[in-house]
All heavy atoms as an XYZ file, in Angstrom:
875
protein
N       9.968     -6.988    -27.716
C       8.637     -6.471    -27.933
C       7.570     -7.458    -27.458
O       6.553     -7.047    -26.923
C       8.471     -6.133    -29.418
C       7.141     -5.509    -29.721
S       6.896     -3.955    -28.876
C       6.287     -2.956    -30.150
N       7.823     -8.749    -27.652
C       6.860     -9.757    -27.233
C       6.659     -9.733    -25.725
O       5.533     -9.905    -25.245
C       7.314    -11.151    -27.685
C       7.187    -11.362    -29.170
C       7.680    -12.740    -29.590
O       7.661    -13.671    -28.756
O       8.094    -12.866    -30.746
N       7.746     -9.516    -24.970
C       7.625     -9.446    -23.515
C       6.795     -8.243    -23.097
O       5.990     -8.328    -22.169
C       9.004     -9.377    -22.861
C       9.756    -10.679    -22.910
C      11.116    -10.559    -22.236
O      11.719     -9.500    -22.243
N      11.570    -11.650    -21.652
N       6.971     -7.130    -23.771
C       6.183     -5.940    -23.475
C       4.702     -6.205    -23.709
O       3.853     -5.886    -22.878
C       6.650     -4.752    -24.322
C       5.787     -3.535    -24.149
C       5.954     -2.721    -23.046
C       4.802     -3.228    -25.076
C       5.150     -1.600    -22.863
C       3.998     -2.108    -24.910
C       4.171     -1.295    -23.792
N       4.380     -6.790    -24.839
C       2.986     -7.078    -25.170
C       2.395     -8.066    -24.166
O       1.268     -7.885    -23.705
C       2.866     -7.608    -26.621
C       3.220     -6.477    -27.596
C       1.466     -8.149    -26.906
C       3.368     -6.913    -29.031
N       3.154     -9.082    -23.805
C       2.670    -10.057    -22.819
C       2.459     -9.384    -21.469
O       1.453     -9.651    -20.776
C       3.658    -11.210    -22.694
N       3.372     -8.525    -21.059
C       3.232     -7.813    -19.789
C       2.036     -6.883    -19.795
O       1.300     -6.789    -18.808
N       1.830     -6.211    -20.901
C       0.697     -5.299    -21.017
C      -0.627     -6.072    -20.970
O      -1.590     -5.648    -20.334
C       0.816     -4.491    -22.312
C      -0.048     -3.274    -22.338
C       0.273     -2.148    -21.586
C      -1.201     -3.235    -23.121
C      -0.526     -1.017    -21.610
C      -2.006     -2.110    -23.148
C      -1.664     -1.014    -22.389
O      -2.453      0.108    -22.399
N      -0.661     -7.226    -21.617
C      -1.860     -8.067    -21.583
C      -2.106     -8.583    -20.165
O      -3.254     -8.618    -19.700
C      -1.709     -9.230    -22.559
N      -1.040     -8.964    -19.470
C      -1.169     -9.449    -18.082
C      -1.705     -8.338    -17.191
O      -2.547     -8.573    -16.328
C       0.194     -9.942    -17.579
C       0.198    -10.384    -16.154
C      -0.533    -11.703    -15.992
N      -0.385    -12.156    -14.621
C      -1.357    -12.731    -13.940
N      -2.514    -12.994    -14.506
N      -1.161    -13.096    -12.704
N      -1.217     -7.129    -17.391
C      -1.699     -5.981    -16.622
C      -3.201     -5.797    -16.836
O      -3.968     -5.592    -15.894
C      -0.944     -4.719    -17.029
C      -1.407     -3.471    -16.312
C      -0.609     -2.242    -16.784
N      -1.103     -1.044    -16.163
C      -2.046     -0.261    -16.681
N      -2.572     -0.546    -17.865
N      -2.441      0.818    -16.041
N      -3.649     -5.898    -18.078
C      -5.077     -5.770    -18.387
C      -5.911     -6.830    -17.691
O      -6.997     -6.545    -17.171
N      -5.400     -8.048    -17.654
C      -6.098     -9.139    -16.970
C      -6.206     -8.851    -15.473
O      -7.263     -9.041    -14.864
C      -5.364    -10.478    -17.206
O      -5.361    -10.755    -18.604
C      -6.032    -11.617    -16.460
N      -5.113     -8.397    -14.875
C      -5.125     -8.093    -13.443
C      -6.068     -6.936    -13.117
O      -6.779     -6.975    -12.100
C      -3.709     -7.791    -12.955
C      -2.736     -8.963    -12.983
C      -1.321     -8.488    -12.665
C      -3.175    -10.058    -12.023
N      -6.112     -5.933    -13.969
C      -7.037     -4.814    -13.769
C      -8.484     -5.308    -13.780
O      -9.286     -4.961    -12.921
C      -6.821     -3.722    -14.844
C      -5.488     -3.015    -14.601
C      -7.978     -2.726    -14.870
C      -5.053     -2.101    -15.736
N      -8.805     -6.124    -14.764
C     -10.178     -6.646    -14.876
C     -10.545     -7.488    -13.663
O     -11.620     -7.327    -13.075
C     -10.339     -7.467    -16.156
C     -11.781     -7.944    -16.378
C     -11.883     -8.834    -17.579
N     -10.756     -9.659    -17.579
C     -10.581    -10.981    -17.394
N     -11.324    -11.628    -17.356
N      -9.575    -11.698    -17.332
N      -9.648     -8.380    -13.238
C      -9.936     -9.252    -12.092
C     -10.104     -8.458    -10.807
O     -11.007     -8.728    -10.010
C      -8.840    -10.304    -11.935
C      -8.903    -11.373    -12.986
C      -7.869    -12.438    -12.743
N      -7.937    -13.468    -13.741
C      -7.040    -14.432    -13.864
N      -5.998    -14.480    -13.045
N      -7.165    -15.339    -14.797
N      -9.244     -7.483    -10.587
C      -9.360     -6.680     -9.380
C     -10.632     -5.840     -9.416
O     -11.322     -5.704     -8.401
C      -8.125     -5.800     -9.199
C      -8.029     -5.014     -7.898
C      -8.219     -5.894     -6.665
C      -6.690     -4.286     -7.832
N     -10.991     -5.306    -10.572
C     -12.239     -4.545    -10.703
C     -13.443     -5.423    -10.392
O     -14.410     -4.969     -9.756
C     -12.353     -3.946    -12.103
N     -13.393     -6.688    -10.794
C     -14.486     -7.621    -10.488
C     -14.616     -7.843     -8.984
O     -15.720     -7.874     -8.447
C     -14.258     -8.949    -11.201
C     -14.469     -8.876    -12.699
C     -14.028    -10.132    -13.431
O     -13.487    -11.071    -12.784
O     -14.203    -10.189    -14.664
N     -13.505     -7.994     -8.294
C     -13.533     -8.164     -6.835
C     -14.117     -6.922     -6.176
O     -14.943     -7.014     -5.261
C     -12.113     -8.449     -6.286
C     -12.080     -8.349     -4.771
C     -11.623     -9.810     -6.750
N     -13.725     -5.764     -6.665
C     -14.160     -4.516     -6.057
C     -15.611     -4.162     -6.371
O     -16.178     -3.263     -5.758
C     -13.221     -3.377     -6.464
C     -11.815     -3.479     -5.865
C     -10.867     -2.488     -6.527
C     -11.847     -3.288     -4.363
N     -16.241     -4.885     -7.302
C     -17.672     -4.678     -7.551
C     -18.483     -5.009     -6.308
O     -19.442     -4.319     -5.984
C     -18.150     -5.535     -8.731
C     -17.732     -5.014    -10.076
C     -18.188     -5.915    -11.212
O     -19.075     -6.782    -10.996
O     -17.646     -5.761    -12.324
N     -18.099     -6.066     -5.599
C     -18.843     -6.473     -4.395
C     -18.152     -6.052     -3.098
O     -18.726     -6.199     -2.031
C     -19.060     -7.986     -4.398
O     -17.820     -8.659     -4.468
N     -16.933     -5.554     -3.182
C     -16.177     -5.104     -2.012
C     -15.553     -3.751     -2.349
O     -14.459     -3.712     -2.915
C     -15.074     -6.102     -1.657
C     -15.575     -7.479     -1.379
N     -15.805     -8.396     -2.375
C     -15.905     -8.080     -0.220
C     -16.248     -9.513     -1.837
N     -16.330     -9.352     -0.527
N     -16.224     -2.647     -2.028
C     -15.731     -1.339     -2.458
C     -14.402     -0.919     -1.846
O     -13.719     -0.058     -2.385
C     -16.845     -0.379     -2.054
C     -17.618     -1.097     -1.013
C     -17.475     -2.556     -1.303
N     -14.028     -1.542     -0.757
C     -12.739     -1.269     -0.108
C     -12.086     -2.575      0.286
O     -12.760     -3.509      0.706
C     -12.926     -0.447      1.169
C     -13.211      1.022      1.035
C     -13.513      1.613      2.401
C     -12.054      1.756      0.403
N     -10.774     -2.615      0.163
C     -10.010     -3.769      0.646
C      -8.958     -3.226      1.598
O      -8.236     -2.277      1.270
C      -9.339     -4.541     -0.521
C      -8.512     -5.696      0.007
C     -10.393     -5.038     -1.505
N      -8.902     -3.803      2.781
C      -7.925     -3.419      3.788
C      -6.721     -4.344      3.665
O      -6.862     -5.566      3.720
C      -8.545     -3.538      5.182
C      -7.715     -3.084      6.354
C      -7.576     -1.574      6.334
C      -8.374     -3.525      7.649
N      -5.545     -3.753      3.462
C      -4.321     -4.519      3.240
C      -3.226     -4.050      4.186
O      -3.269     -2.919      4.675
C      -3.820     -4.290      1.800
C      -4.748     -4.623      0.656
C      -4.248     -3.995     -0.632
C      -4.848     -6.121      0.515
N      -2.222     -4.871      4.385
C      -1.050     -4.354      5.106
C      -0.316     -3.355      4.212
O      -0.396     -3.430      2.991
C      -0.195     -5.606      5.352
C      -0.636     -6.578      4.317
C      -2.075     -6.270      4.006
N       0.369     -2.440      4.823
C       1.163     -1.472      4.065
C       2.423     -2.145      3.542
O       2.923     -1.837      2.477
C       1.525     -0.269      4.950
C       2.495      0.665      4.252
C       0.266      0.478      5.350
N       2.929     -3.083      4.311
C       4.183     -3.750      3.991
C       4.108     -5.188      4.464
O       3.325     -5.510      5.359
C       5.331     -3.017      4.703
O       6.541     -3.705      4.536
N       4.930     -6.025      3.888
C       4.994     -7.415      4.340
C       5.830     -7.557      5.608
O       5.910     -8.638      6.176
C       5.577     -8.292      3.240
N       6.440     -6.466      6.043
C       7.247     -6.467      7.264
C       6.922     -5.234      8.092
O       6.372     -4.261      7.584
C       8.741     -6.437      6.922
C       9.243     -7.677      6.234
C      10.748     -7.659      6.061
O      11.441     -7.014      6.856
O      11.223     -8.308      5.115
N       7.305     -5.292      9.363
C       7.180     -4.124     10.227
C       7.993     -2.977      9.637
O       8.885     -3.212      8.810
C       7.689     -4.482     11.635
C       7.421     -3.446     12.691
C       5.935     -3.271     12.991
O       5.093     -4.034     12.555
N       5.610     -2.249     13.732
N       7.707     -1.760     10.035
C       8.432     -0.603      9.504
C       9.940     -0.799      9.644
O      10.419     -1.385     10.610
C       7.996      0.653     10.245
N      10.654     -0.289      8.666
C      12.103     -0.431      8.637
C      12.767      0.679      9.434
O      12.256      1.788      9.524
C      12.611     -0.372      7.192
C      12.117     -1.500      6.339
C      10.975     -1.371      5.573
C      12.802     -2.702      6.307
C      10.520     -2.405      4.793
C      12.368     -3.742      5.525
C      11.216     -3.604      4.769
N      13.918      0.371      9.958
C      14.716      1.390     10.636
C      15.148      2.436      9.621
O      15.273      2.152      8.424
C      15.966      0.760     11.273
C      15.664     -0.197     12.418
C      15.184      0.505     13.671
O      15.423      1.719     13.827
O      14.548     -0.166     14.499
N      15.402      3.628     10.091
C      15.853      4.703      9.213
C      17.130      4.274      8.485
O      18.022      3.655      9.071
C      16.121      5.967     10.034
C      16.432      7.161      9.181
C      16.479      8.445     10.003
O      16.109      8.475     11.157
N      16.941      9.505      9.382
N      17.224      4.579      7.217
C      18.353      4.292      6.327
C      18.504      2.813      5.964
O      19.524      2.421      5.400
C      19.673      4.818      6.894
C      19.709      6.340      6.979
O      19.025      6.985      6.154
O      20.411      6.872      7.844
N      17.491      1.996      6.236
C      17.560      0.580      5.851
C      17.695      0.419      4.343
O      18.307     -0.536      3.869
C      16.337     -0.171      6.355
N      17.159      1.374      3.602
C      17.212      1.275      2.141
C      18.605      1.535      1.575
O      18.885      1.170      0.442
C      16.210      2.224      1.494
C      16.436      3.680      1.870
O      16.935      3.947      2.975
O      16.102      4.554      1.053
N      19.487      2.119      2.361
C      20.835      2.398      1.868
C      21.915      1.665      2.653
O      23.100      1.857      2.415
C      21.128      3.920      1.848
C      21.011      4.523      3.246
C      20.222      4.620      0.860
C      21.452      5.971      3.340
N      21.517      0.799      3.572
C      22.485      0.079      4.403
C      23.308     -0.921      3.595
O      24.505     -1.073      3.804
C      21.778     -0.627      5.558
N      22.646     -1.618      2.674
C      23.329     -2.608      1.846
C      22.415     -2.983      0.680
O      21.215     -2.693      0.706
C      23.674     -3.862      2.656
O      22.485     -4.565      2.990
N      22.972     -3.672     -0.285
C      22.174     -4.137     -1.420
C      21.136     -5.141     -0.932
O      19.967     -5.088     -1.325
C      23.077     -4.761     -2.515
C      22.234     -5.425     -3.589
C      23.979     -3.698     -3.118
N      21.529     -6.037     -0.047
C      20.601     -7.040      0.488
C      19.460     -6.403      1.257
O      18.303     -6.825      1.140
N      19.781     -5.397      2.040
C      18.747     -4.687      2.800
C      17.772     -3.987      1.864
O      16.556     -4.013      2.082
C      19.407     -3.681      3.751
O      18.439     -2.958      4.462
N      18.277     -3.385      0.818
C      17.416     -2.715     -0.157
C      16.519     -3.718     -0.873
O      15.331     -3.463     -1.073
C      18.272     -1.949     -1.169
C      17.464     -1.246     -2.229
S      16.320     -0.073     -1.499
C      15.663      0.701     -2.943
N      17.048     -4.855     -1.238
C      16.237     -5.885     -1.905
C      15.121     -6.376     -0.991
O      13.988     -6.568     -1.425
C      17.121     -7.044     -2.355
C      17.947     -6.700     -3.557
C      18.752     -7.871     -4.041
N      19.490     -7.494     -5.239
C      20.622     -8.021     -5.615
N      21.184     -8.982     -4.899
N      21.222     -7.617     -6.715
N      15.430     -6.576      0.282
C      14.421     -7.018      1.256
C      13.338     -5.959      1.405
O      12.148     -6.267      1.412
C      15.082     -7.295      2.607
C      14.142     -7.841      3.667
C      14.893     -8.167      4.950
N      15.439     -6.973      5.552
C      14.902     -6.338      6.594
N      13.814     -6.803      7.155
N      15.458     -5.255      7.088
N      13.740     -4.699      1.483
C      12.794     -3.600      1.608
C      11.880     -3.543      0.385
O      10.661     -3.409      0.516
C      13.562     -2.290      1.766
C      12.751     -1.047      2.043
C      13.528     -0.132      2.976
C      12.374     -0.332      0.784
N      12.446     -3.641     -0.803
C      11.646     -3.590     -2.033
C      10.664     -4.764     -2.109
O       9.510     -4.581     -2.510
C      12.557     -3.595     -3.259
C      13.413     -2.350     -3.400
S      12.465     -0.854     -3.644
C      11.932     -1.087     -5.322
N      11.104     -5.955     -1.707
C      10.220     -7.117     -1.728
C       9.056     -6.929     -0.759
O       7.915     -7.292     -1.059
C      11.003     -8.382     -1.397
N       9.336     -6.359      0.400
C       8.297     -6.146      1.408
C       7.295     -5.078      0.971
O       6.170     -5.046      1.457
C       8.931     -5.767      2.739
N       7.692     -4.211      0.067
C       6.824     -3.131     -0.392
C       6.130     -3.456     -1.716
O       5.462     -2.601     -2.286
C       7.637     -1.841     -0.558
C       8.421     -1.422      0.654
C       7.580     -1.290      1.908
O       6.506     -0.720      1.879
N       8.058     -1.814      3.009
N       6.250     -4.662     -2.195
C       5.737     -5.008     -3.526
C       4.258     -4.683     -3.701
O       3.866     -4.126     -4.731
C       6.000     -6.477     -3.824
N       3.440     -4.999     -2.697
C       2.004     -4.732     -2.855
C       1.739     -3.239     -2.965
O       0.866     -2.799     -3.720
C       1.209     -5.314     -1.690
O       1.492     -4.623     -0.483
N       2.489     -2.455     -2.243
C       2.290     -1.016     -2.265
C       2.709     -0.437     -3.619
O       2.123      0.523     -4.100
C       3.103     -0.374     -1.145
C       2.652      1.009     -0.794
S       3.287      1.564      0.787
C       5.034      1.634      0.495
N       3.684     -1.035     -4.246
C       4.162     -0.532     -5.540
C       3.330     -1.065     -6.708
O       3.226     -0.409     -7.736
C       5.629     -0.900     -5.725
C       6.546     -0.168     -4.758
S       8.284     -0.515     -5.008
C       8.403     -2.197     -4.441
N       2.744     -2.240     -6.565
C       2.005     -2.851     -7.667
C       0.654     -2.193     -7.915
O       0.224     -2.070     -9.061
C       1.811     -4.338     -7.398
N      -0.012     -1.750     -6.871
C      -1.365     -1.206     -7.017
C      -1.412      0.009     -7.943
O      -2.253      0.060     -8.850
C      -1.979     -0.923     -5.637
C      -2.242     -2.252     -4.918
C      -3.258     -0.108     -5.751
C      -2.600     -2.123     -3.465
N      -0.539      0.996     -7.790
C      -0.603      2.143     -8.705
C      -0.340      1.779    -10.165
O      -0.891      2.402    -11.068
C       0.485      3.084     -8.185
C       0.758      2.670     -6.793
C       0.445      1.212     -6.730
N       0.459      0.754    -10.392
C       0.738      0.326    -11.765
C      -0.553     -0.150    -12.444
O      -0.718     -0.006    -13.644
C       1.808     -0.792    -11.782
C       1.952     -1.417    -13.152
C       3.137     -0.247    -11.308
N      -1.478     -0.661    -11.641
C      -2.751     -1.129    -12.178
C      -3.785     -0.007    -12.271
O      -4.865     -0.207    -12.817
C      -3.299     -2.274    -11.318
C      -2.420     -3.521    -11.248
C      -3.046     -4.552    -10.319
C      -2.167     -4.101    -12.621
N      -3.471      1.155    -11.717
C      -4.374      2.299    -11.837
C      -5.469      2.372    -10.798
O      -6.460      3.077    -10.991
N      -5.317      1.659     -9.692
C      -6.308      1.703     -8.623
C      -5.827      2.647     -7.526
O      -4.648      2.681     -7.202
C      -6.527      0.310     -8.027
C      -7.278     -0.608     -8.941
C      -6.625     -1.317     -9.915
C      -8.655     -0.739     -8.834
C      -7.307     -2.160    -10.777
C      -9.350     -1.571     -9.688
C      -8.682     -2.287    -10.667
N      -6.748      3.390     -6.937
C      -6.334      4.273     -5.850
C      -6.110      3.481     -4.566
O      -6.814      2.511     -4.278
C      -7.517      5.229     -5.703
C      -8.699      4.431     -6.146
C      -8.173      3.521     -7.234
N      -5.131      3.903     -3.823
C      -4.847      3.286     -2.532
C      -4.196      4.332     -1.649
O      -3.624      5.309     -2.145
C      -3.928      2.081     -2.698
N      -4.288      4.133     -0.363
C      -3.635      5.057      0.556
C      -3.281      4.324      1.835
O      -3.927      3.358      2.210
C      -4.515      6.267      0.848
C      -5.780      5.951      1.576
S      -6.928      7.350      1.752
C      -5.900      8.706      2.076
N      -2.222      4.803      2.459
C      -1.799      4.256      3.741
C      -2.344      5.150      4.839
O      -2.340      6.372      4.721
C      -0.276      4.204      3.834
O       0.230      3.338      2.857
N      -2.789      4.514      5.923
C      -3.350      5.240      7.051
C      -2.617      4.788      8.309
O      -2.534      3.584      8.577
C      -4.861      4.955      7.197
C      -5.468      5.767      8.332
C      -5.598      5.229      5.894
N      -2.068      5.720      9.085
C      -1.372      5.327     10.310
C      -2.360      4.777     11.340
O      -3.480      5.263     11.453
C      -0.740      6.633     10.797
C      -1.533      7.721     10.163
C      -2.080      7.172      8.881
N      -1.918      3.743     12.049
C      -2.776      3.146     13.088
C      -2.108      3.086     14.450
O      -2.746      2.740     15.428
C      -3.209      1.720     12.693
O      -2.042      0.922     12.490
C      -4.058      1.733     11.429
N      -0.826      3.385     14.518
C      -0.157      3.356     15.812
C       1.346      3.372     15.674
O       1.889      3.614     14.598
N       1.985      3.093     16.806
C       3.441      3.022     16.868
C       3.784      1.755     17.644
O       3.199      1.474     18.690
C       4.035      4.266     17.577
C       5.532      4.153     17.705
C       3.658      5.535     16.816
N       4.720      0.981     17.121
C       5.181     -0.246     17.789
C       6.699     -0.235     17.805
O       7.331     -0.138     16.749
C       4.663     -1.484     17.054
N       7.265     -0.285     18.985
C       8.719     -0.268     19.096
C       9.324      1.014     18.559
O      10.423      1.000     18.025
N       8.586      2.116     18.646
C       9.082      3.387     18.152
C       8.940      3.578     16.655
O       9.336      4.606     16.117
N       8.365      2.605     15.966
C       8.198      2.681     14.514
C       6.712      2.723     14.152
O       5.886      2.115     14.840
C       8.863      1.484     13.837
C      10.385      1.397     14.019
C      10.896      0.066     13.508
C      11.072      2.551     13.313
N       6.359      3.421     13.085
C       4.946      3.559     12.722
C       4.337      2.261     12.206
O       5.014      1.433     11.602
C       4.975      4.611     11.613
C       6.342      4.493     11.024
C       7.252      4.117     12.160
N       3.052      2.091     12.477
C       2.271      0.985     11.916
C       1.096      1.593     11.162
O       0.729      2.747     11.383
C       1.744      0.036     13.008
O       0.889      0.767     13.880
C       2.884     -0.584     13.795
N       0.518      0.827     10.289
C      -0.622      1.340      9.546
C      -1.247      0.282      8.677
O      -0.845     -0.888      8.697
N      -2.257      0.697      7.941
C      -2.950     -0.172      7.000
C      -3.001      0.533      5.655
O      -2.850      1.746      5.563
C      -4.384     -0.522      7.471
C      -4.355     -1.346      8.744
C      -5.225      0.735      7.652
N      -3.238     -0.249      4.625
C      -3.395      0.301      3.287
C      -4.836      0.044      2.841
O      -5.346     -1.064      3.002
C      -2.416     -0.372      2.321
C      -2.483      0.155      0.931
C      -1.456     -0.463      0.000
O      -1.270      0.026     -1.091
N      -0.795     -1.531      0.378
N      -5.469      1.051      2.327
C      -6.818      0.924      1.791
C      -6.740      0.926      0.270
O      -6.087      1.781     -0.318
C      -7.699      2.086      2.249
C      -7.918      2.221      3.741
C      -8.613      3.539      4.052
C      -8.724      1.051      4.269
N      -7.395     -0.029     -0.338
C      -7.455     -0.139     -1.797
C      -8.900      0.069     -2.208
O      -9.812     -0.505     -1.606
C      -6.978     -1.533     -2.227
C      -7.269     -1.974     -3.650
C      -6.512     -1.110     -4.644
C      -6.942     -3.439     -3.836
N      -9.114      0.904     -3.223
C     -10.475      1.192     -3.653
C     -10.685      1.004     -5.136
O      -9.762      0.697     -5.892
N     -11.913      1.237     -5.522
C     -12.288      1.150     -6.930
C     -11.642      2.279     -7.723
O     -11.387      3.356     -7.194
C     -13.801      1.258     -7.072
C     -14.552      0.113     -6.459
C     -16.040      0.388     -6.531
N     -16.783     -0.744     -5.978
C     -18.003     -0.650     -5.480
N     -18.632      0.517     -5.466
N     -18.607     -1.707     -5.007
N     -11.426      2.027     -8.984
C     -10.870      3.068     -9.861
C     -11.801      4.275     -9.869
O     -13.021      4.138     -9.914
C     -10.699      2.529    -11.275
C      -9.641      1.430    -11.333
C      -9.483      0.899    -12.714
N      -8.287      1.557    -13.272
C      -7.897      1.417    -14.513
N      -8.575      0.697    -15.359
N      -6.803      2.017    -14.933
N     -11.210      5.441     -9.761
C     -11.912      6.722     -9.805
C     -12.861      6.930     -8.625
O     -13.797      7.726     -8.712
C     -12.667      6.896    -11.137
C     -11.816      6.570    -12.327
C     -12.040      5.425    -13.068
C     -10.739      7.388    -12.674
C     -11.236      5.096    -14.151
C      -9.933      7.076    -13.755
C     -10.175      5.928    -14.498
N     -12.629      6.222     -7.514
C     -13.486      6.357     -6.323
C     -12.647      6.741     -5.107
O     -12.725      6.121     -4.052
C     -14.252      5.061     -6.073
C     -15.328      5.219     -5.014
O     -15.693      6.365     -4.689
O     -15.797      4.182     -4.493
N     -11.845      7.766     -5.264
C     -10.986      8.225     -4.176
C     -11.789      8.730     -2.983
O     -11.341      8.645     -1.838
C     -10.037      9.319     -4.661
C      -8.941      8.823     -5.584
C      -9.363      8.668     -7.039
O     -10.546      8.913     -7.385
O      -8.499      8.297     -7.850
N     -13.008      9.240     -3.229
C     -13.832      9.755     -2.129
C     -14.103      8.683     -1.080
O     -14.054      8.957      0.125
C     -15.158     10.307     -2.655
C     -14.995     11.605     -3.428
O     -13.895     12.203     -3.369
O     -15.967     12.022     -4.081
N     -14.381      7.463     -1.514
C     -14.627      6.376     -0.559
C     -13.383      6.083      0.269
O     -13.467      5.861      1.473
C     -15.101      5.105     -1.298
O     -16.301      5.414     -2.006
C     -15.356      3.966     -0.328
N     -12.223      6.112     -0.362
C     -10.968      5.908      0.377
C     -10.768      6.995      1.427
O     -10.412      6.707      2.573
C      -9.770      5.927     -0.575
C      -9.529      4.706     -1.440
C      -8.326      4.952     -2.337
C      -9.312      3.482     -0.607
N     -10.986      8.228      1.029
C     -10.795      9.337      1.966
C     -11.775      9.262      3.134
O     -11.403      9.541      4.278
C     -10.922     10.671      1.227
C      -9.802     10.954      0.229
C     -10.151     12.148     -0.642
C      -8.476     11.167      0.937
N     -13.007      8.863      2.870
C     -13.994      8.708      3.947
C     -13.568      7.600      4.914
O     -13.650      7.766      6.134
C     -15.372      8.403      3.369
C     -16.003      9.577      2.653
C     -17.281      9.204      1.910
O     -17.850      8.127      2.193
O     -17.706      9.991      1.051
N     -13.118      6.476      4.392
C     -12.676      5.369      5.247
C     -11.446      5.763      6.055
O     -11.351      5.451      7.249
C     -12.380      4.134      4.392
N     -10.513      6.459      5.432
C      -9.311      6.907      6.149
C      -9.676      7.867      7.269
O      -9.098      7.802      8.371
C      -8.337      7.571      5.180
N     -10.640      8.720      7.029
C     -11.090      9.656      8.059
C     -11.648      8.909      9.264
O     -11.364      9.260     10.418
C     -12.154     10.620      7.476
O     -11.558     11.343      6.400
C     -12.666     11.585      8.520
N     -12.418      7.866      9.021
C     -12.984      7.065     10.108
C     -11.871      6.373     10.900
O     -11.864      6.390     12.136
C     -13.989      6.023      9.560
C     -14.395      5.032     10.630
C     -15.208      6.720      8.981
N     -10.920      5.781     10.201
C      -9.810      5.095     10.875
C      -9.000      6.076     11.700
O      -8.702      5.829     12.876
C      -8.916      4.359      9.853
C      -9.684      3.197      9.226
C      -7.626      3.867     10.516
C      -8.986      2.556      8.043
N      -8.639      7.208     11.116
C      -7.840      8.196     11.840
C      -8.576      8.762     13.045
O      -7.966      9.022     14.082
C      -7.402      9.326     10.904
C      -6.309      8.903      9.950
C      -5.805     10.036      9.073
O      -6.530     11.048      8.898
O      -4.678      9.912      8.582
N      -9.890      8.929     12.938
C     -10.667      9.452     14.063
C     -10.642      8.484     15.242
O     -10.659      8.899     16.401
C     -12.114      9.711     13.623
N     -10.549      7.198     14.954
C     -10.546      6.193     16.028
C      -9.154      5.905     16.581
O      -9.009      5.463     17.706
C     -11.186      4.912     15.515
C     -12.680      5.080     15.340
C     -13.388      3.742     15.254
N     -14.819      3.899     15.366
C     -15.647      4.127     14.365
N     -15.172      4.252     13.146
N     -16.933      4.235     14.548
N      -8.124      6.113     15.759
C      -6.766      5.767     16.212
C      -5.979      6.961     16.699
O      -5.015      6.788     17.443
C      -5.974      5.074     15.082
O      -5.914      5.927     13.950
C      -6.605      3.749     14.701
N      -6.333      8.158     16.283
C      -5.621      9.341     16.733
C      -4.451      9.699     15.823
O      -4.258      9.113     14.774
N      -3.687     10.675     16.274
C      -2.549     11.181     15.504
C      -1.255     10.734     16.168
O      -1.122     10.818     17.377
C      -2.602     12.720     15.418
C      -1.415     13.269     14.661
C      -3.902     13.165     14.751
N      -0.301     10.256     15.385
C       0.935      9.672     15.920
C       2.174     10.395     15.454
O       3.192      9.797     15.208
C       1.021      8.204     15.510
C      -0.165      7.409     15.923
C      -1.178      7.132     15.025
C      -0.298      6.994     17.229
C      -2.290      6.416     15.413
C      -1.418      6.274     17.636
C      -2.403      5.990     16.721
N       2.121     11.698     15.331
C       3.299     12.446     14.907
C       3.646     13.452     15.976
O       2.786     13.883     16.723
C       3.035     13.184     13.577
O       1.891     13.994     13.728
C       2.850     12.214     12.439
N       4.854     13.874     16.092
C       5.985     13.374     15.301
C       6.487     12.048     15.848
O       6.366     11.771     17.032
C       7.033     14.469     15.458
C       6.751     15.044     16.804
C       5.245     14.951     16.990
N       7.055     11.262     14.967
C       7.674     10.000     15.361
C       9.165     10.251     15.510
O       9.795     10.821     14.624
C       7.397      8.898     14.324
C       5.901      8.592     14.333
C       8.223      7.649     14.586
C       5.460      7.633     13.263
N       9.723      9.826     16.602
C      11.156     10.030     16.860
C      11.964      9.168     15.903
O      11.885      7.945     15.931
C      11.478      9.653     18.303
C      12.927      9.840     18.655
O      13.679     10.465     17.861
O      13.335      9.387     19.726
N      12.774      9.773     15.010
C      13.536      8.992     14.038
C      14.755      8.302     14.630
O      15.451      7.574     13.946
C      13.973     10.045     13.005
C      14.028     11.305     13.778
C      12.945     11.198     14.831
N      15.007      8.491     15.896
C      16.167      7.896     16.604
C      17.433      8.331     15.941
O      18.212      7.742     15.364
C      16.056      6.400     16.695
C      14.961      5.965     17.615
C      15.084      4.504     17.856
N      13.740      3.985     18.038
C      13.461      2.731     18.167
N      14.394      1.851     18.106
N      12.255      2.327     18.352
């Protein structure tokens, strides 16, 4: 129970700190992943491959736990694999995220379908 309470308190601290940053920066542009896009089935190739994939996606998984809206926006294709950015916004301000994504997509174009090889 103590670990739960400590984790919940830590979550509250992180929410407050991120909200403070977003007071002066309504959007934060982040990578979608710590690595380039993974090959198809990388998540089921091996335990090690799955662990690497999960570690590379940590930022994408952590943001929703804190209750902040975020979205990934495609920006291109490199080596046959998709690339993109992640937009992080203020709580309850999804409209700003959608407006920014619209601007990015209008400048980069549409990249589907992607050949899954």
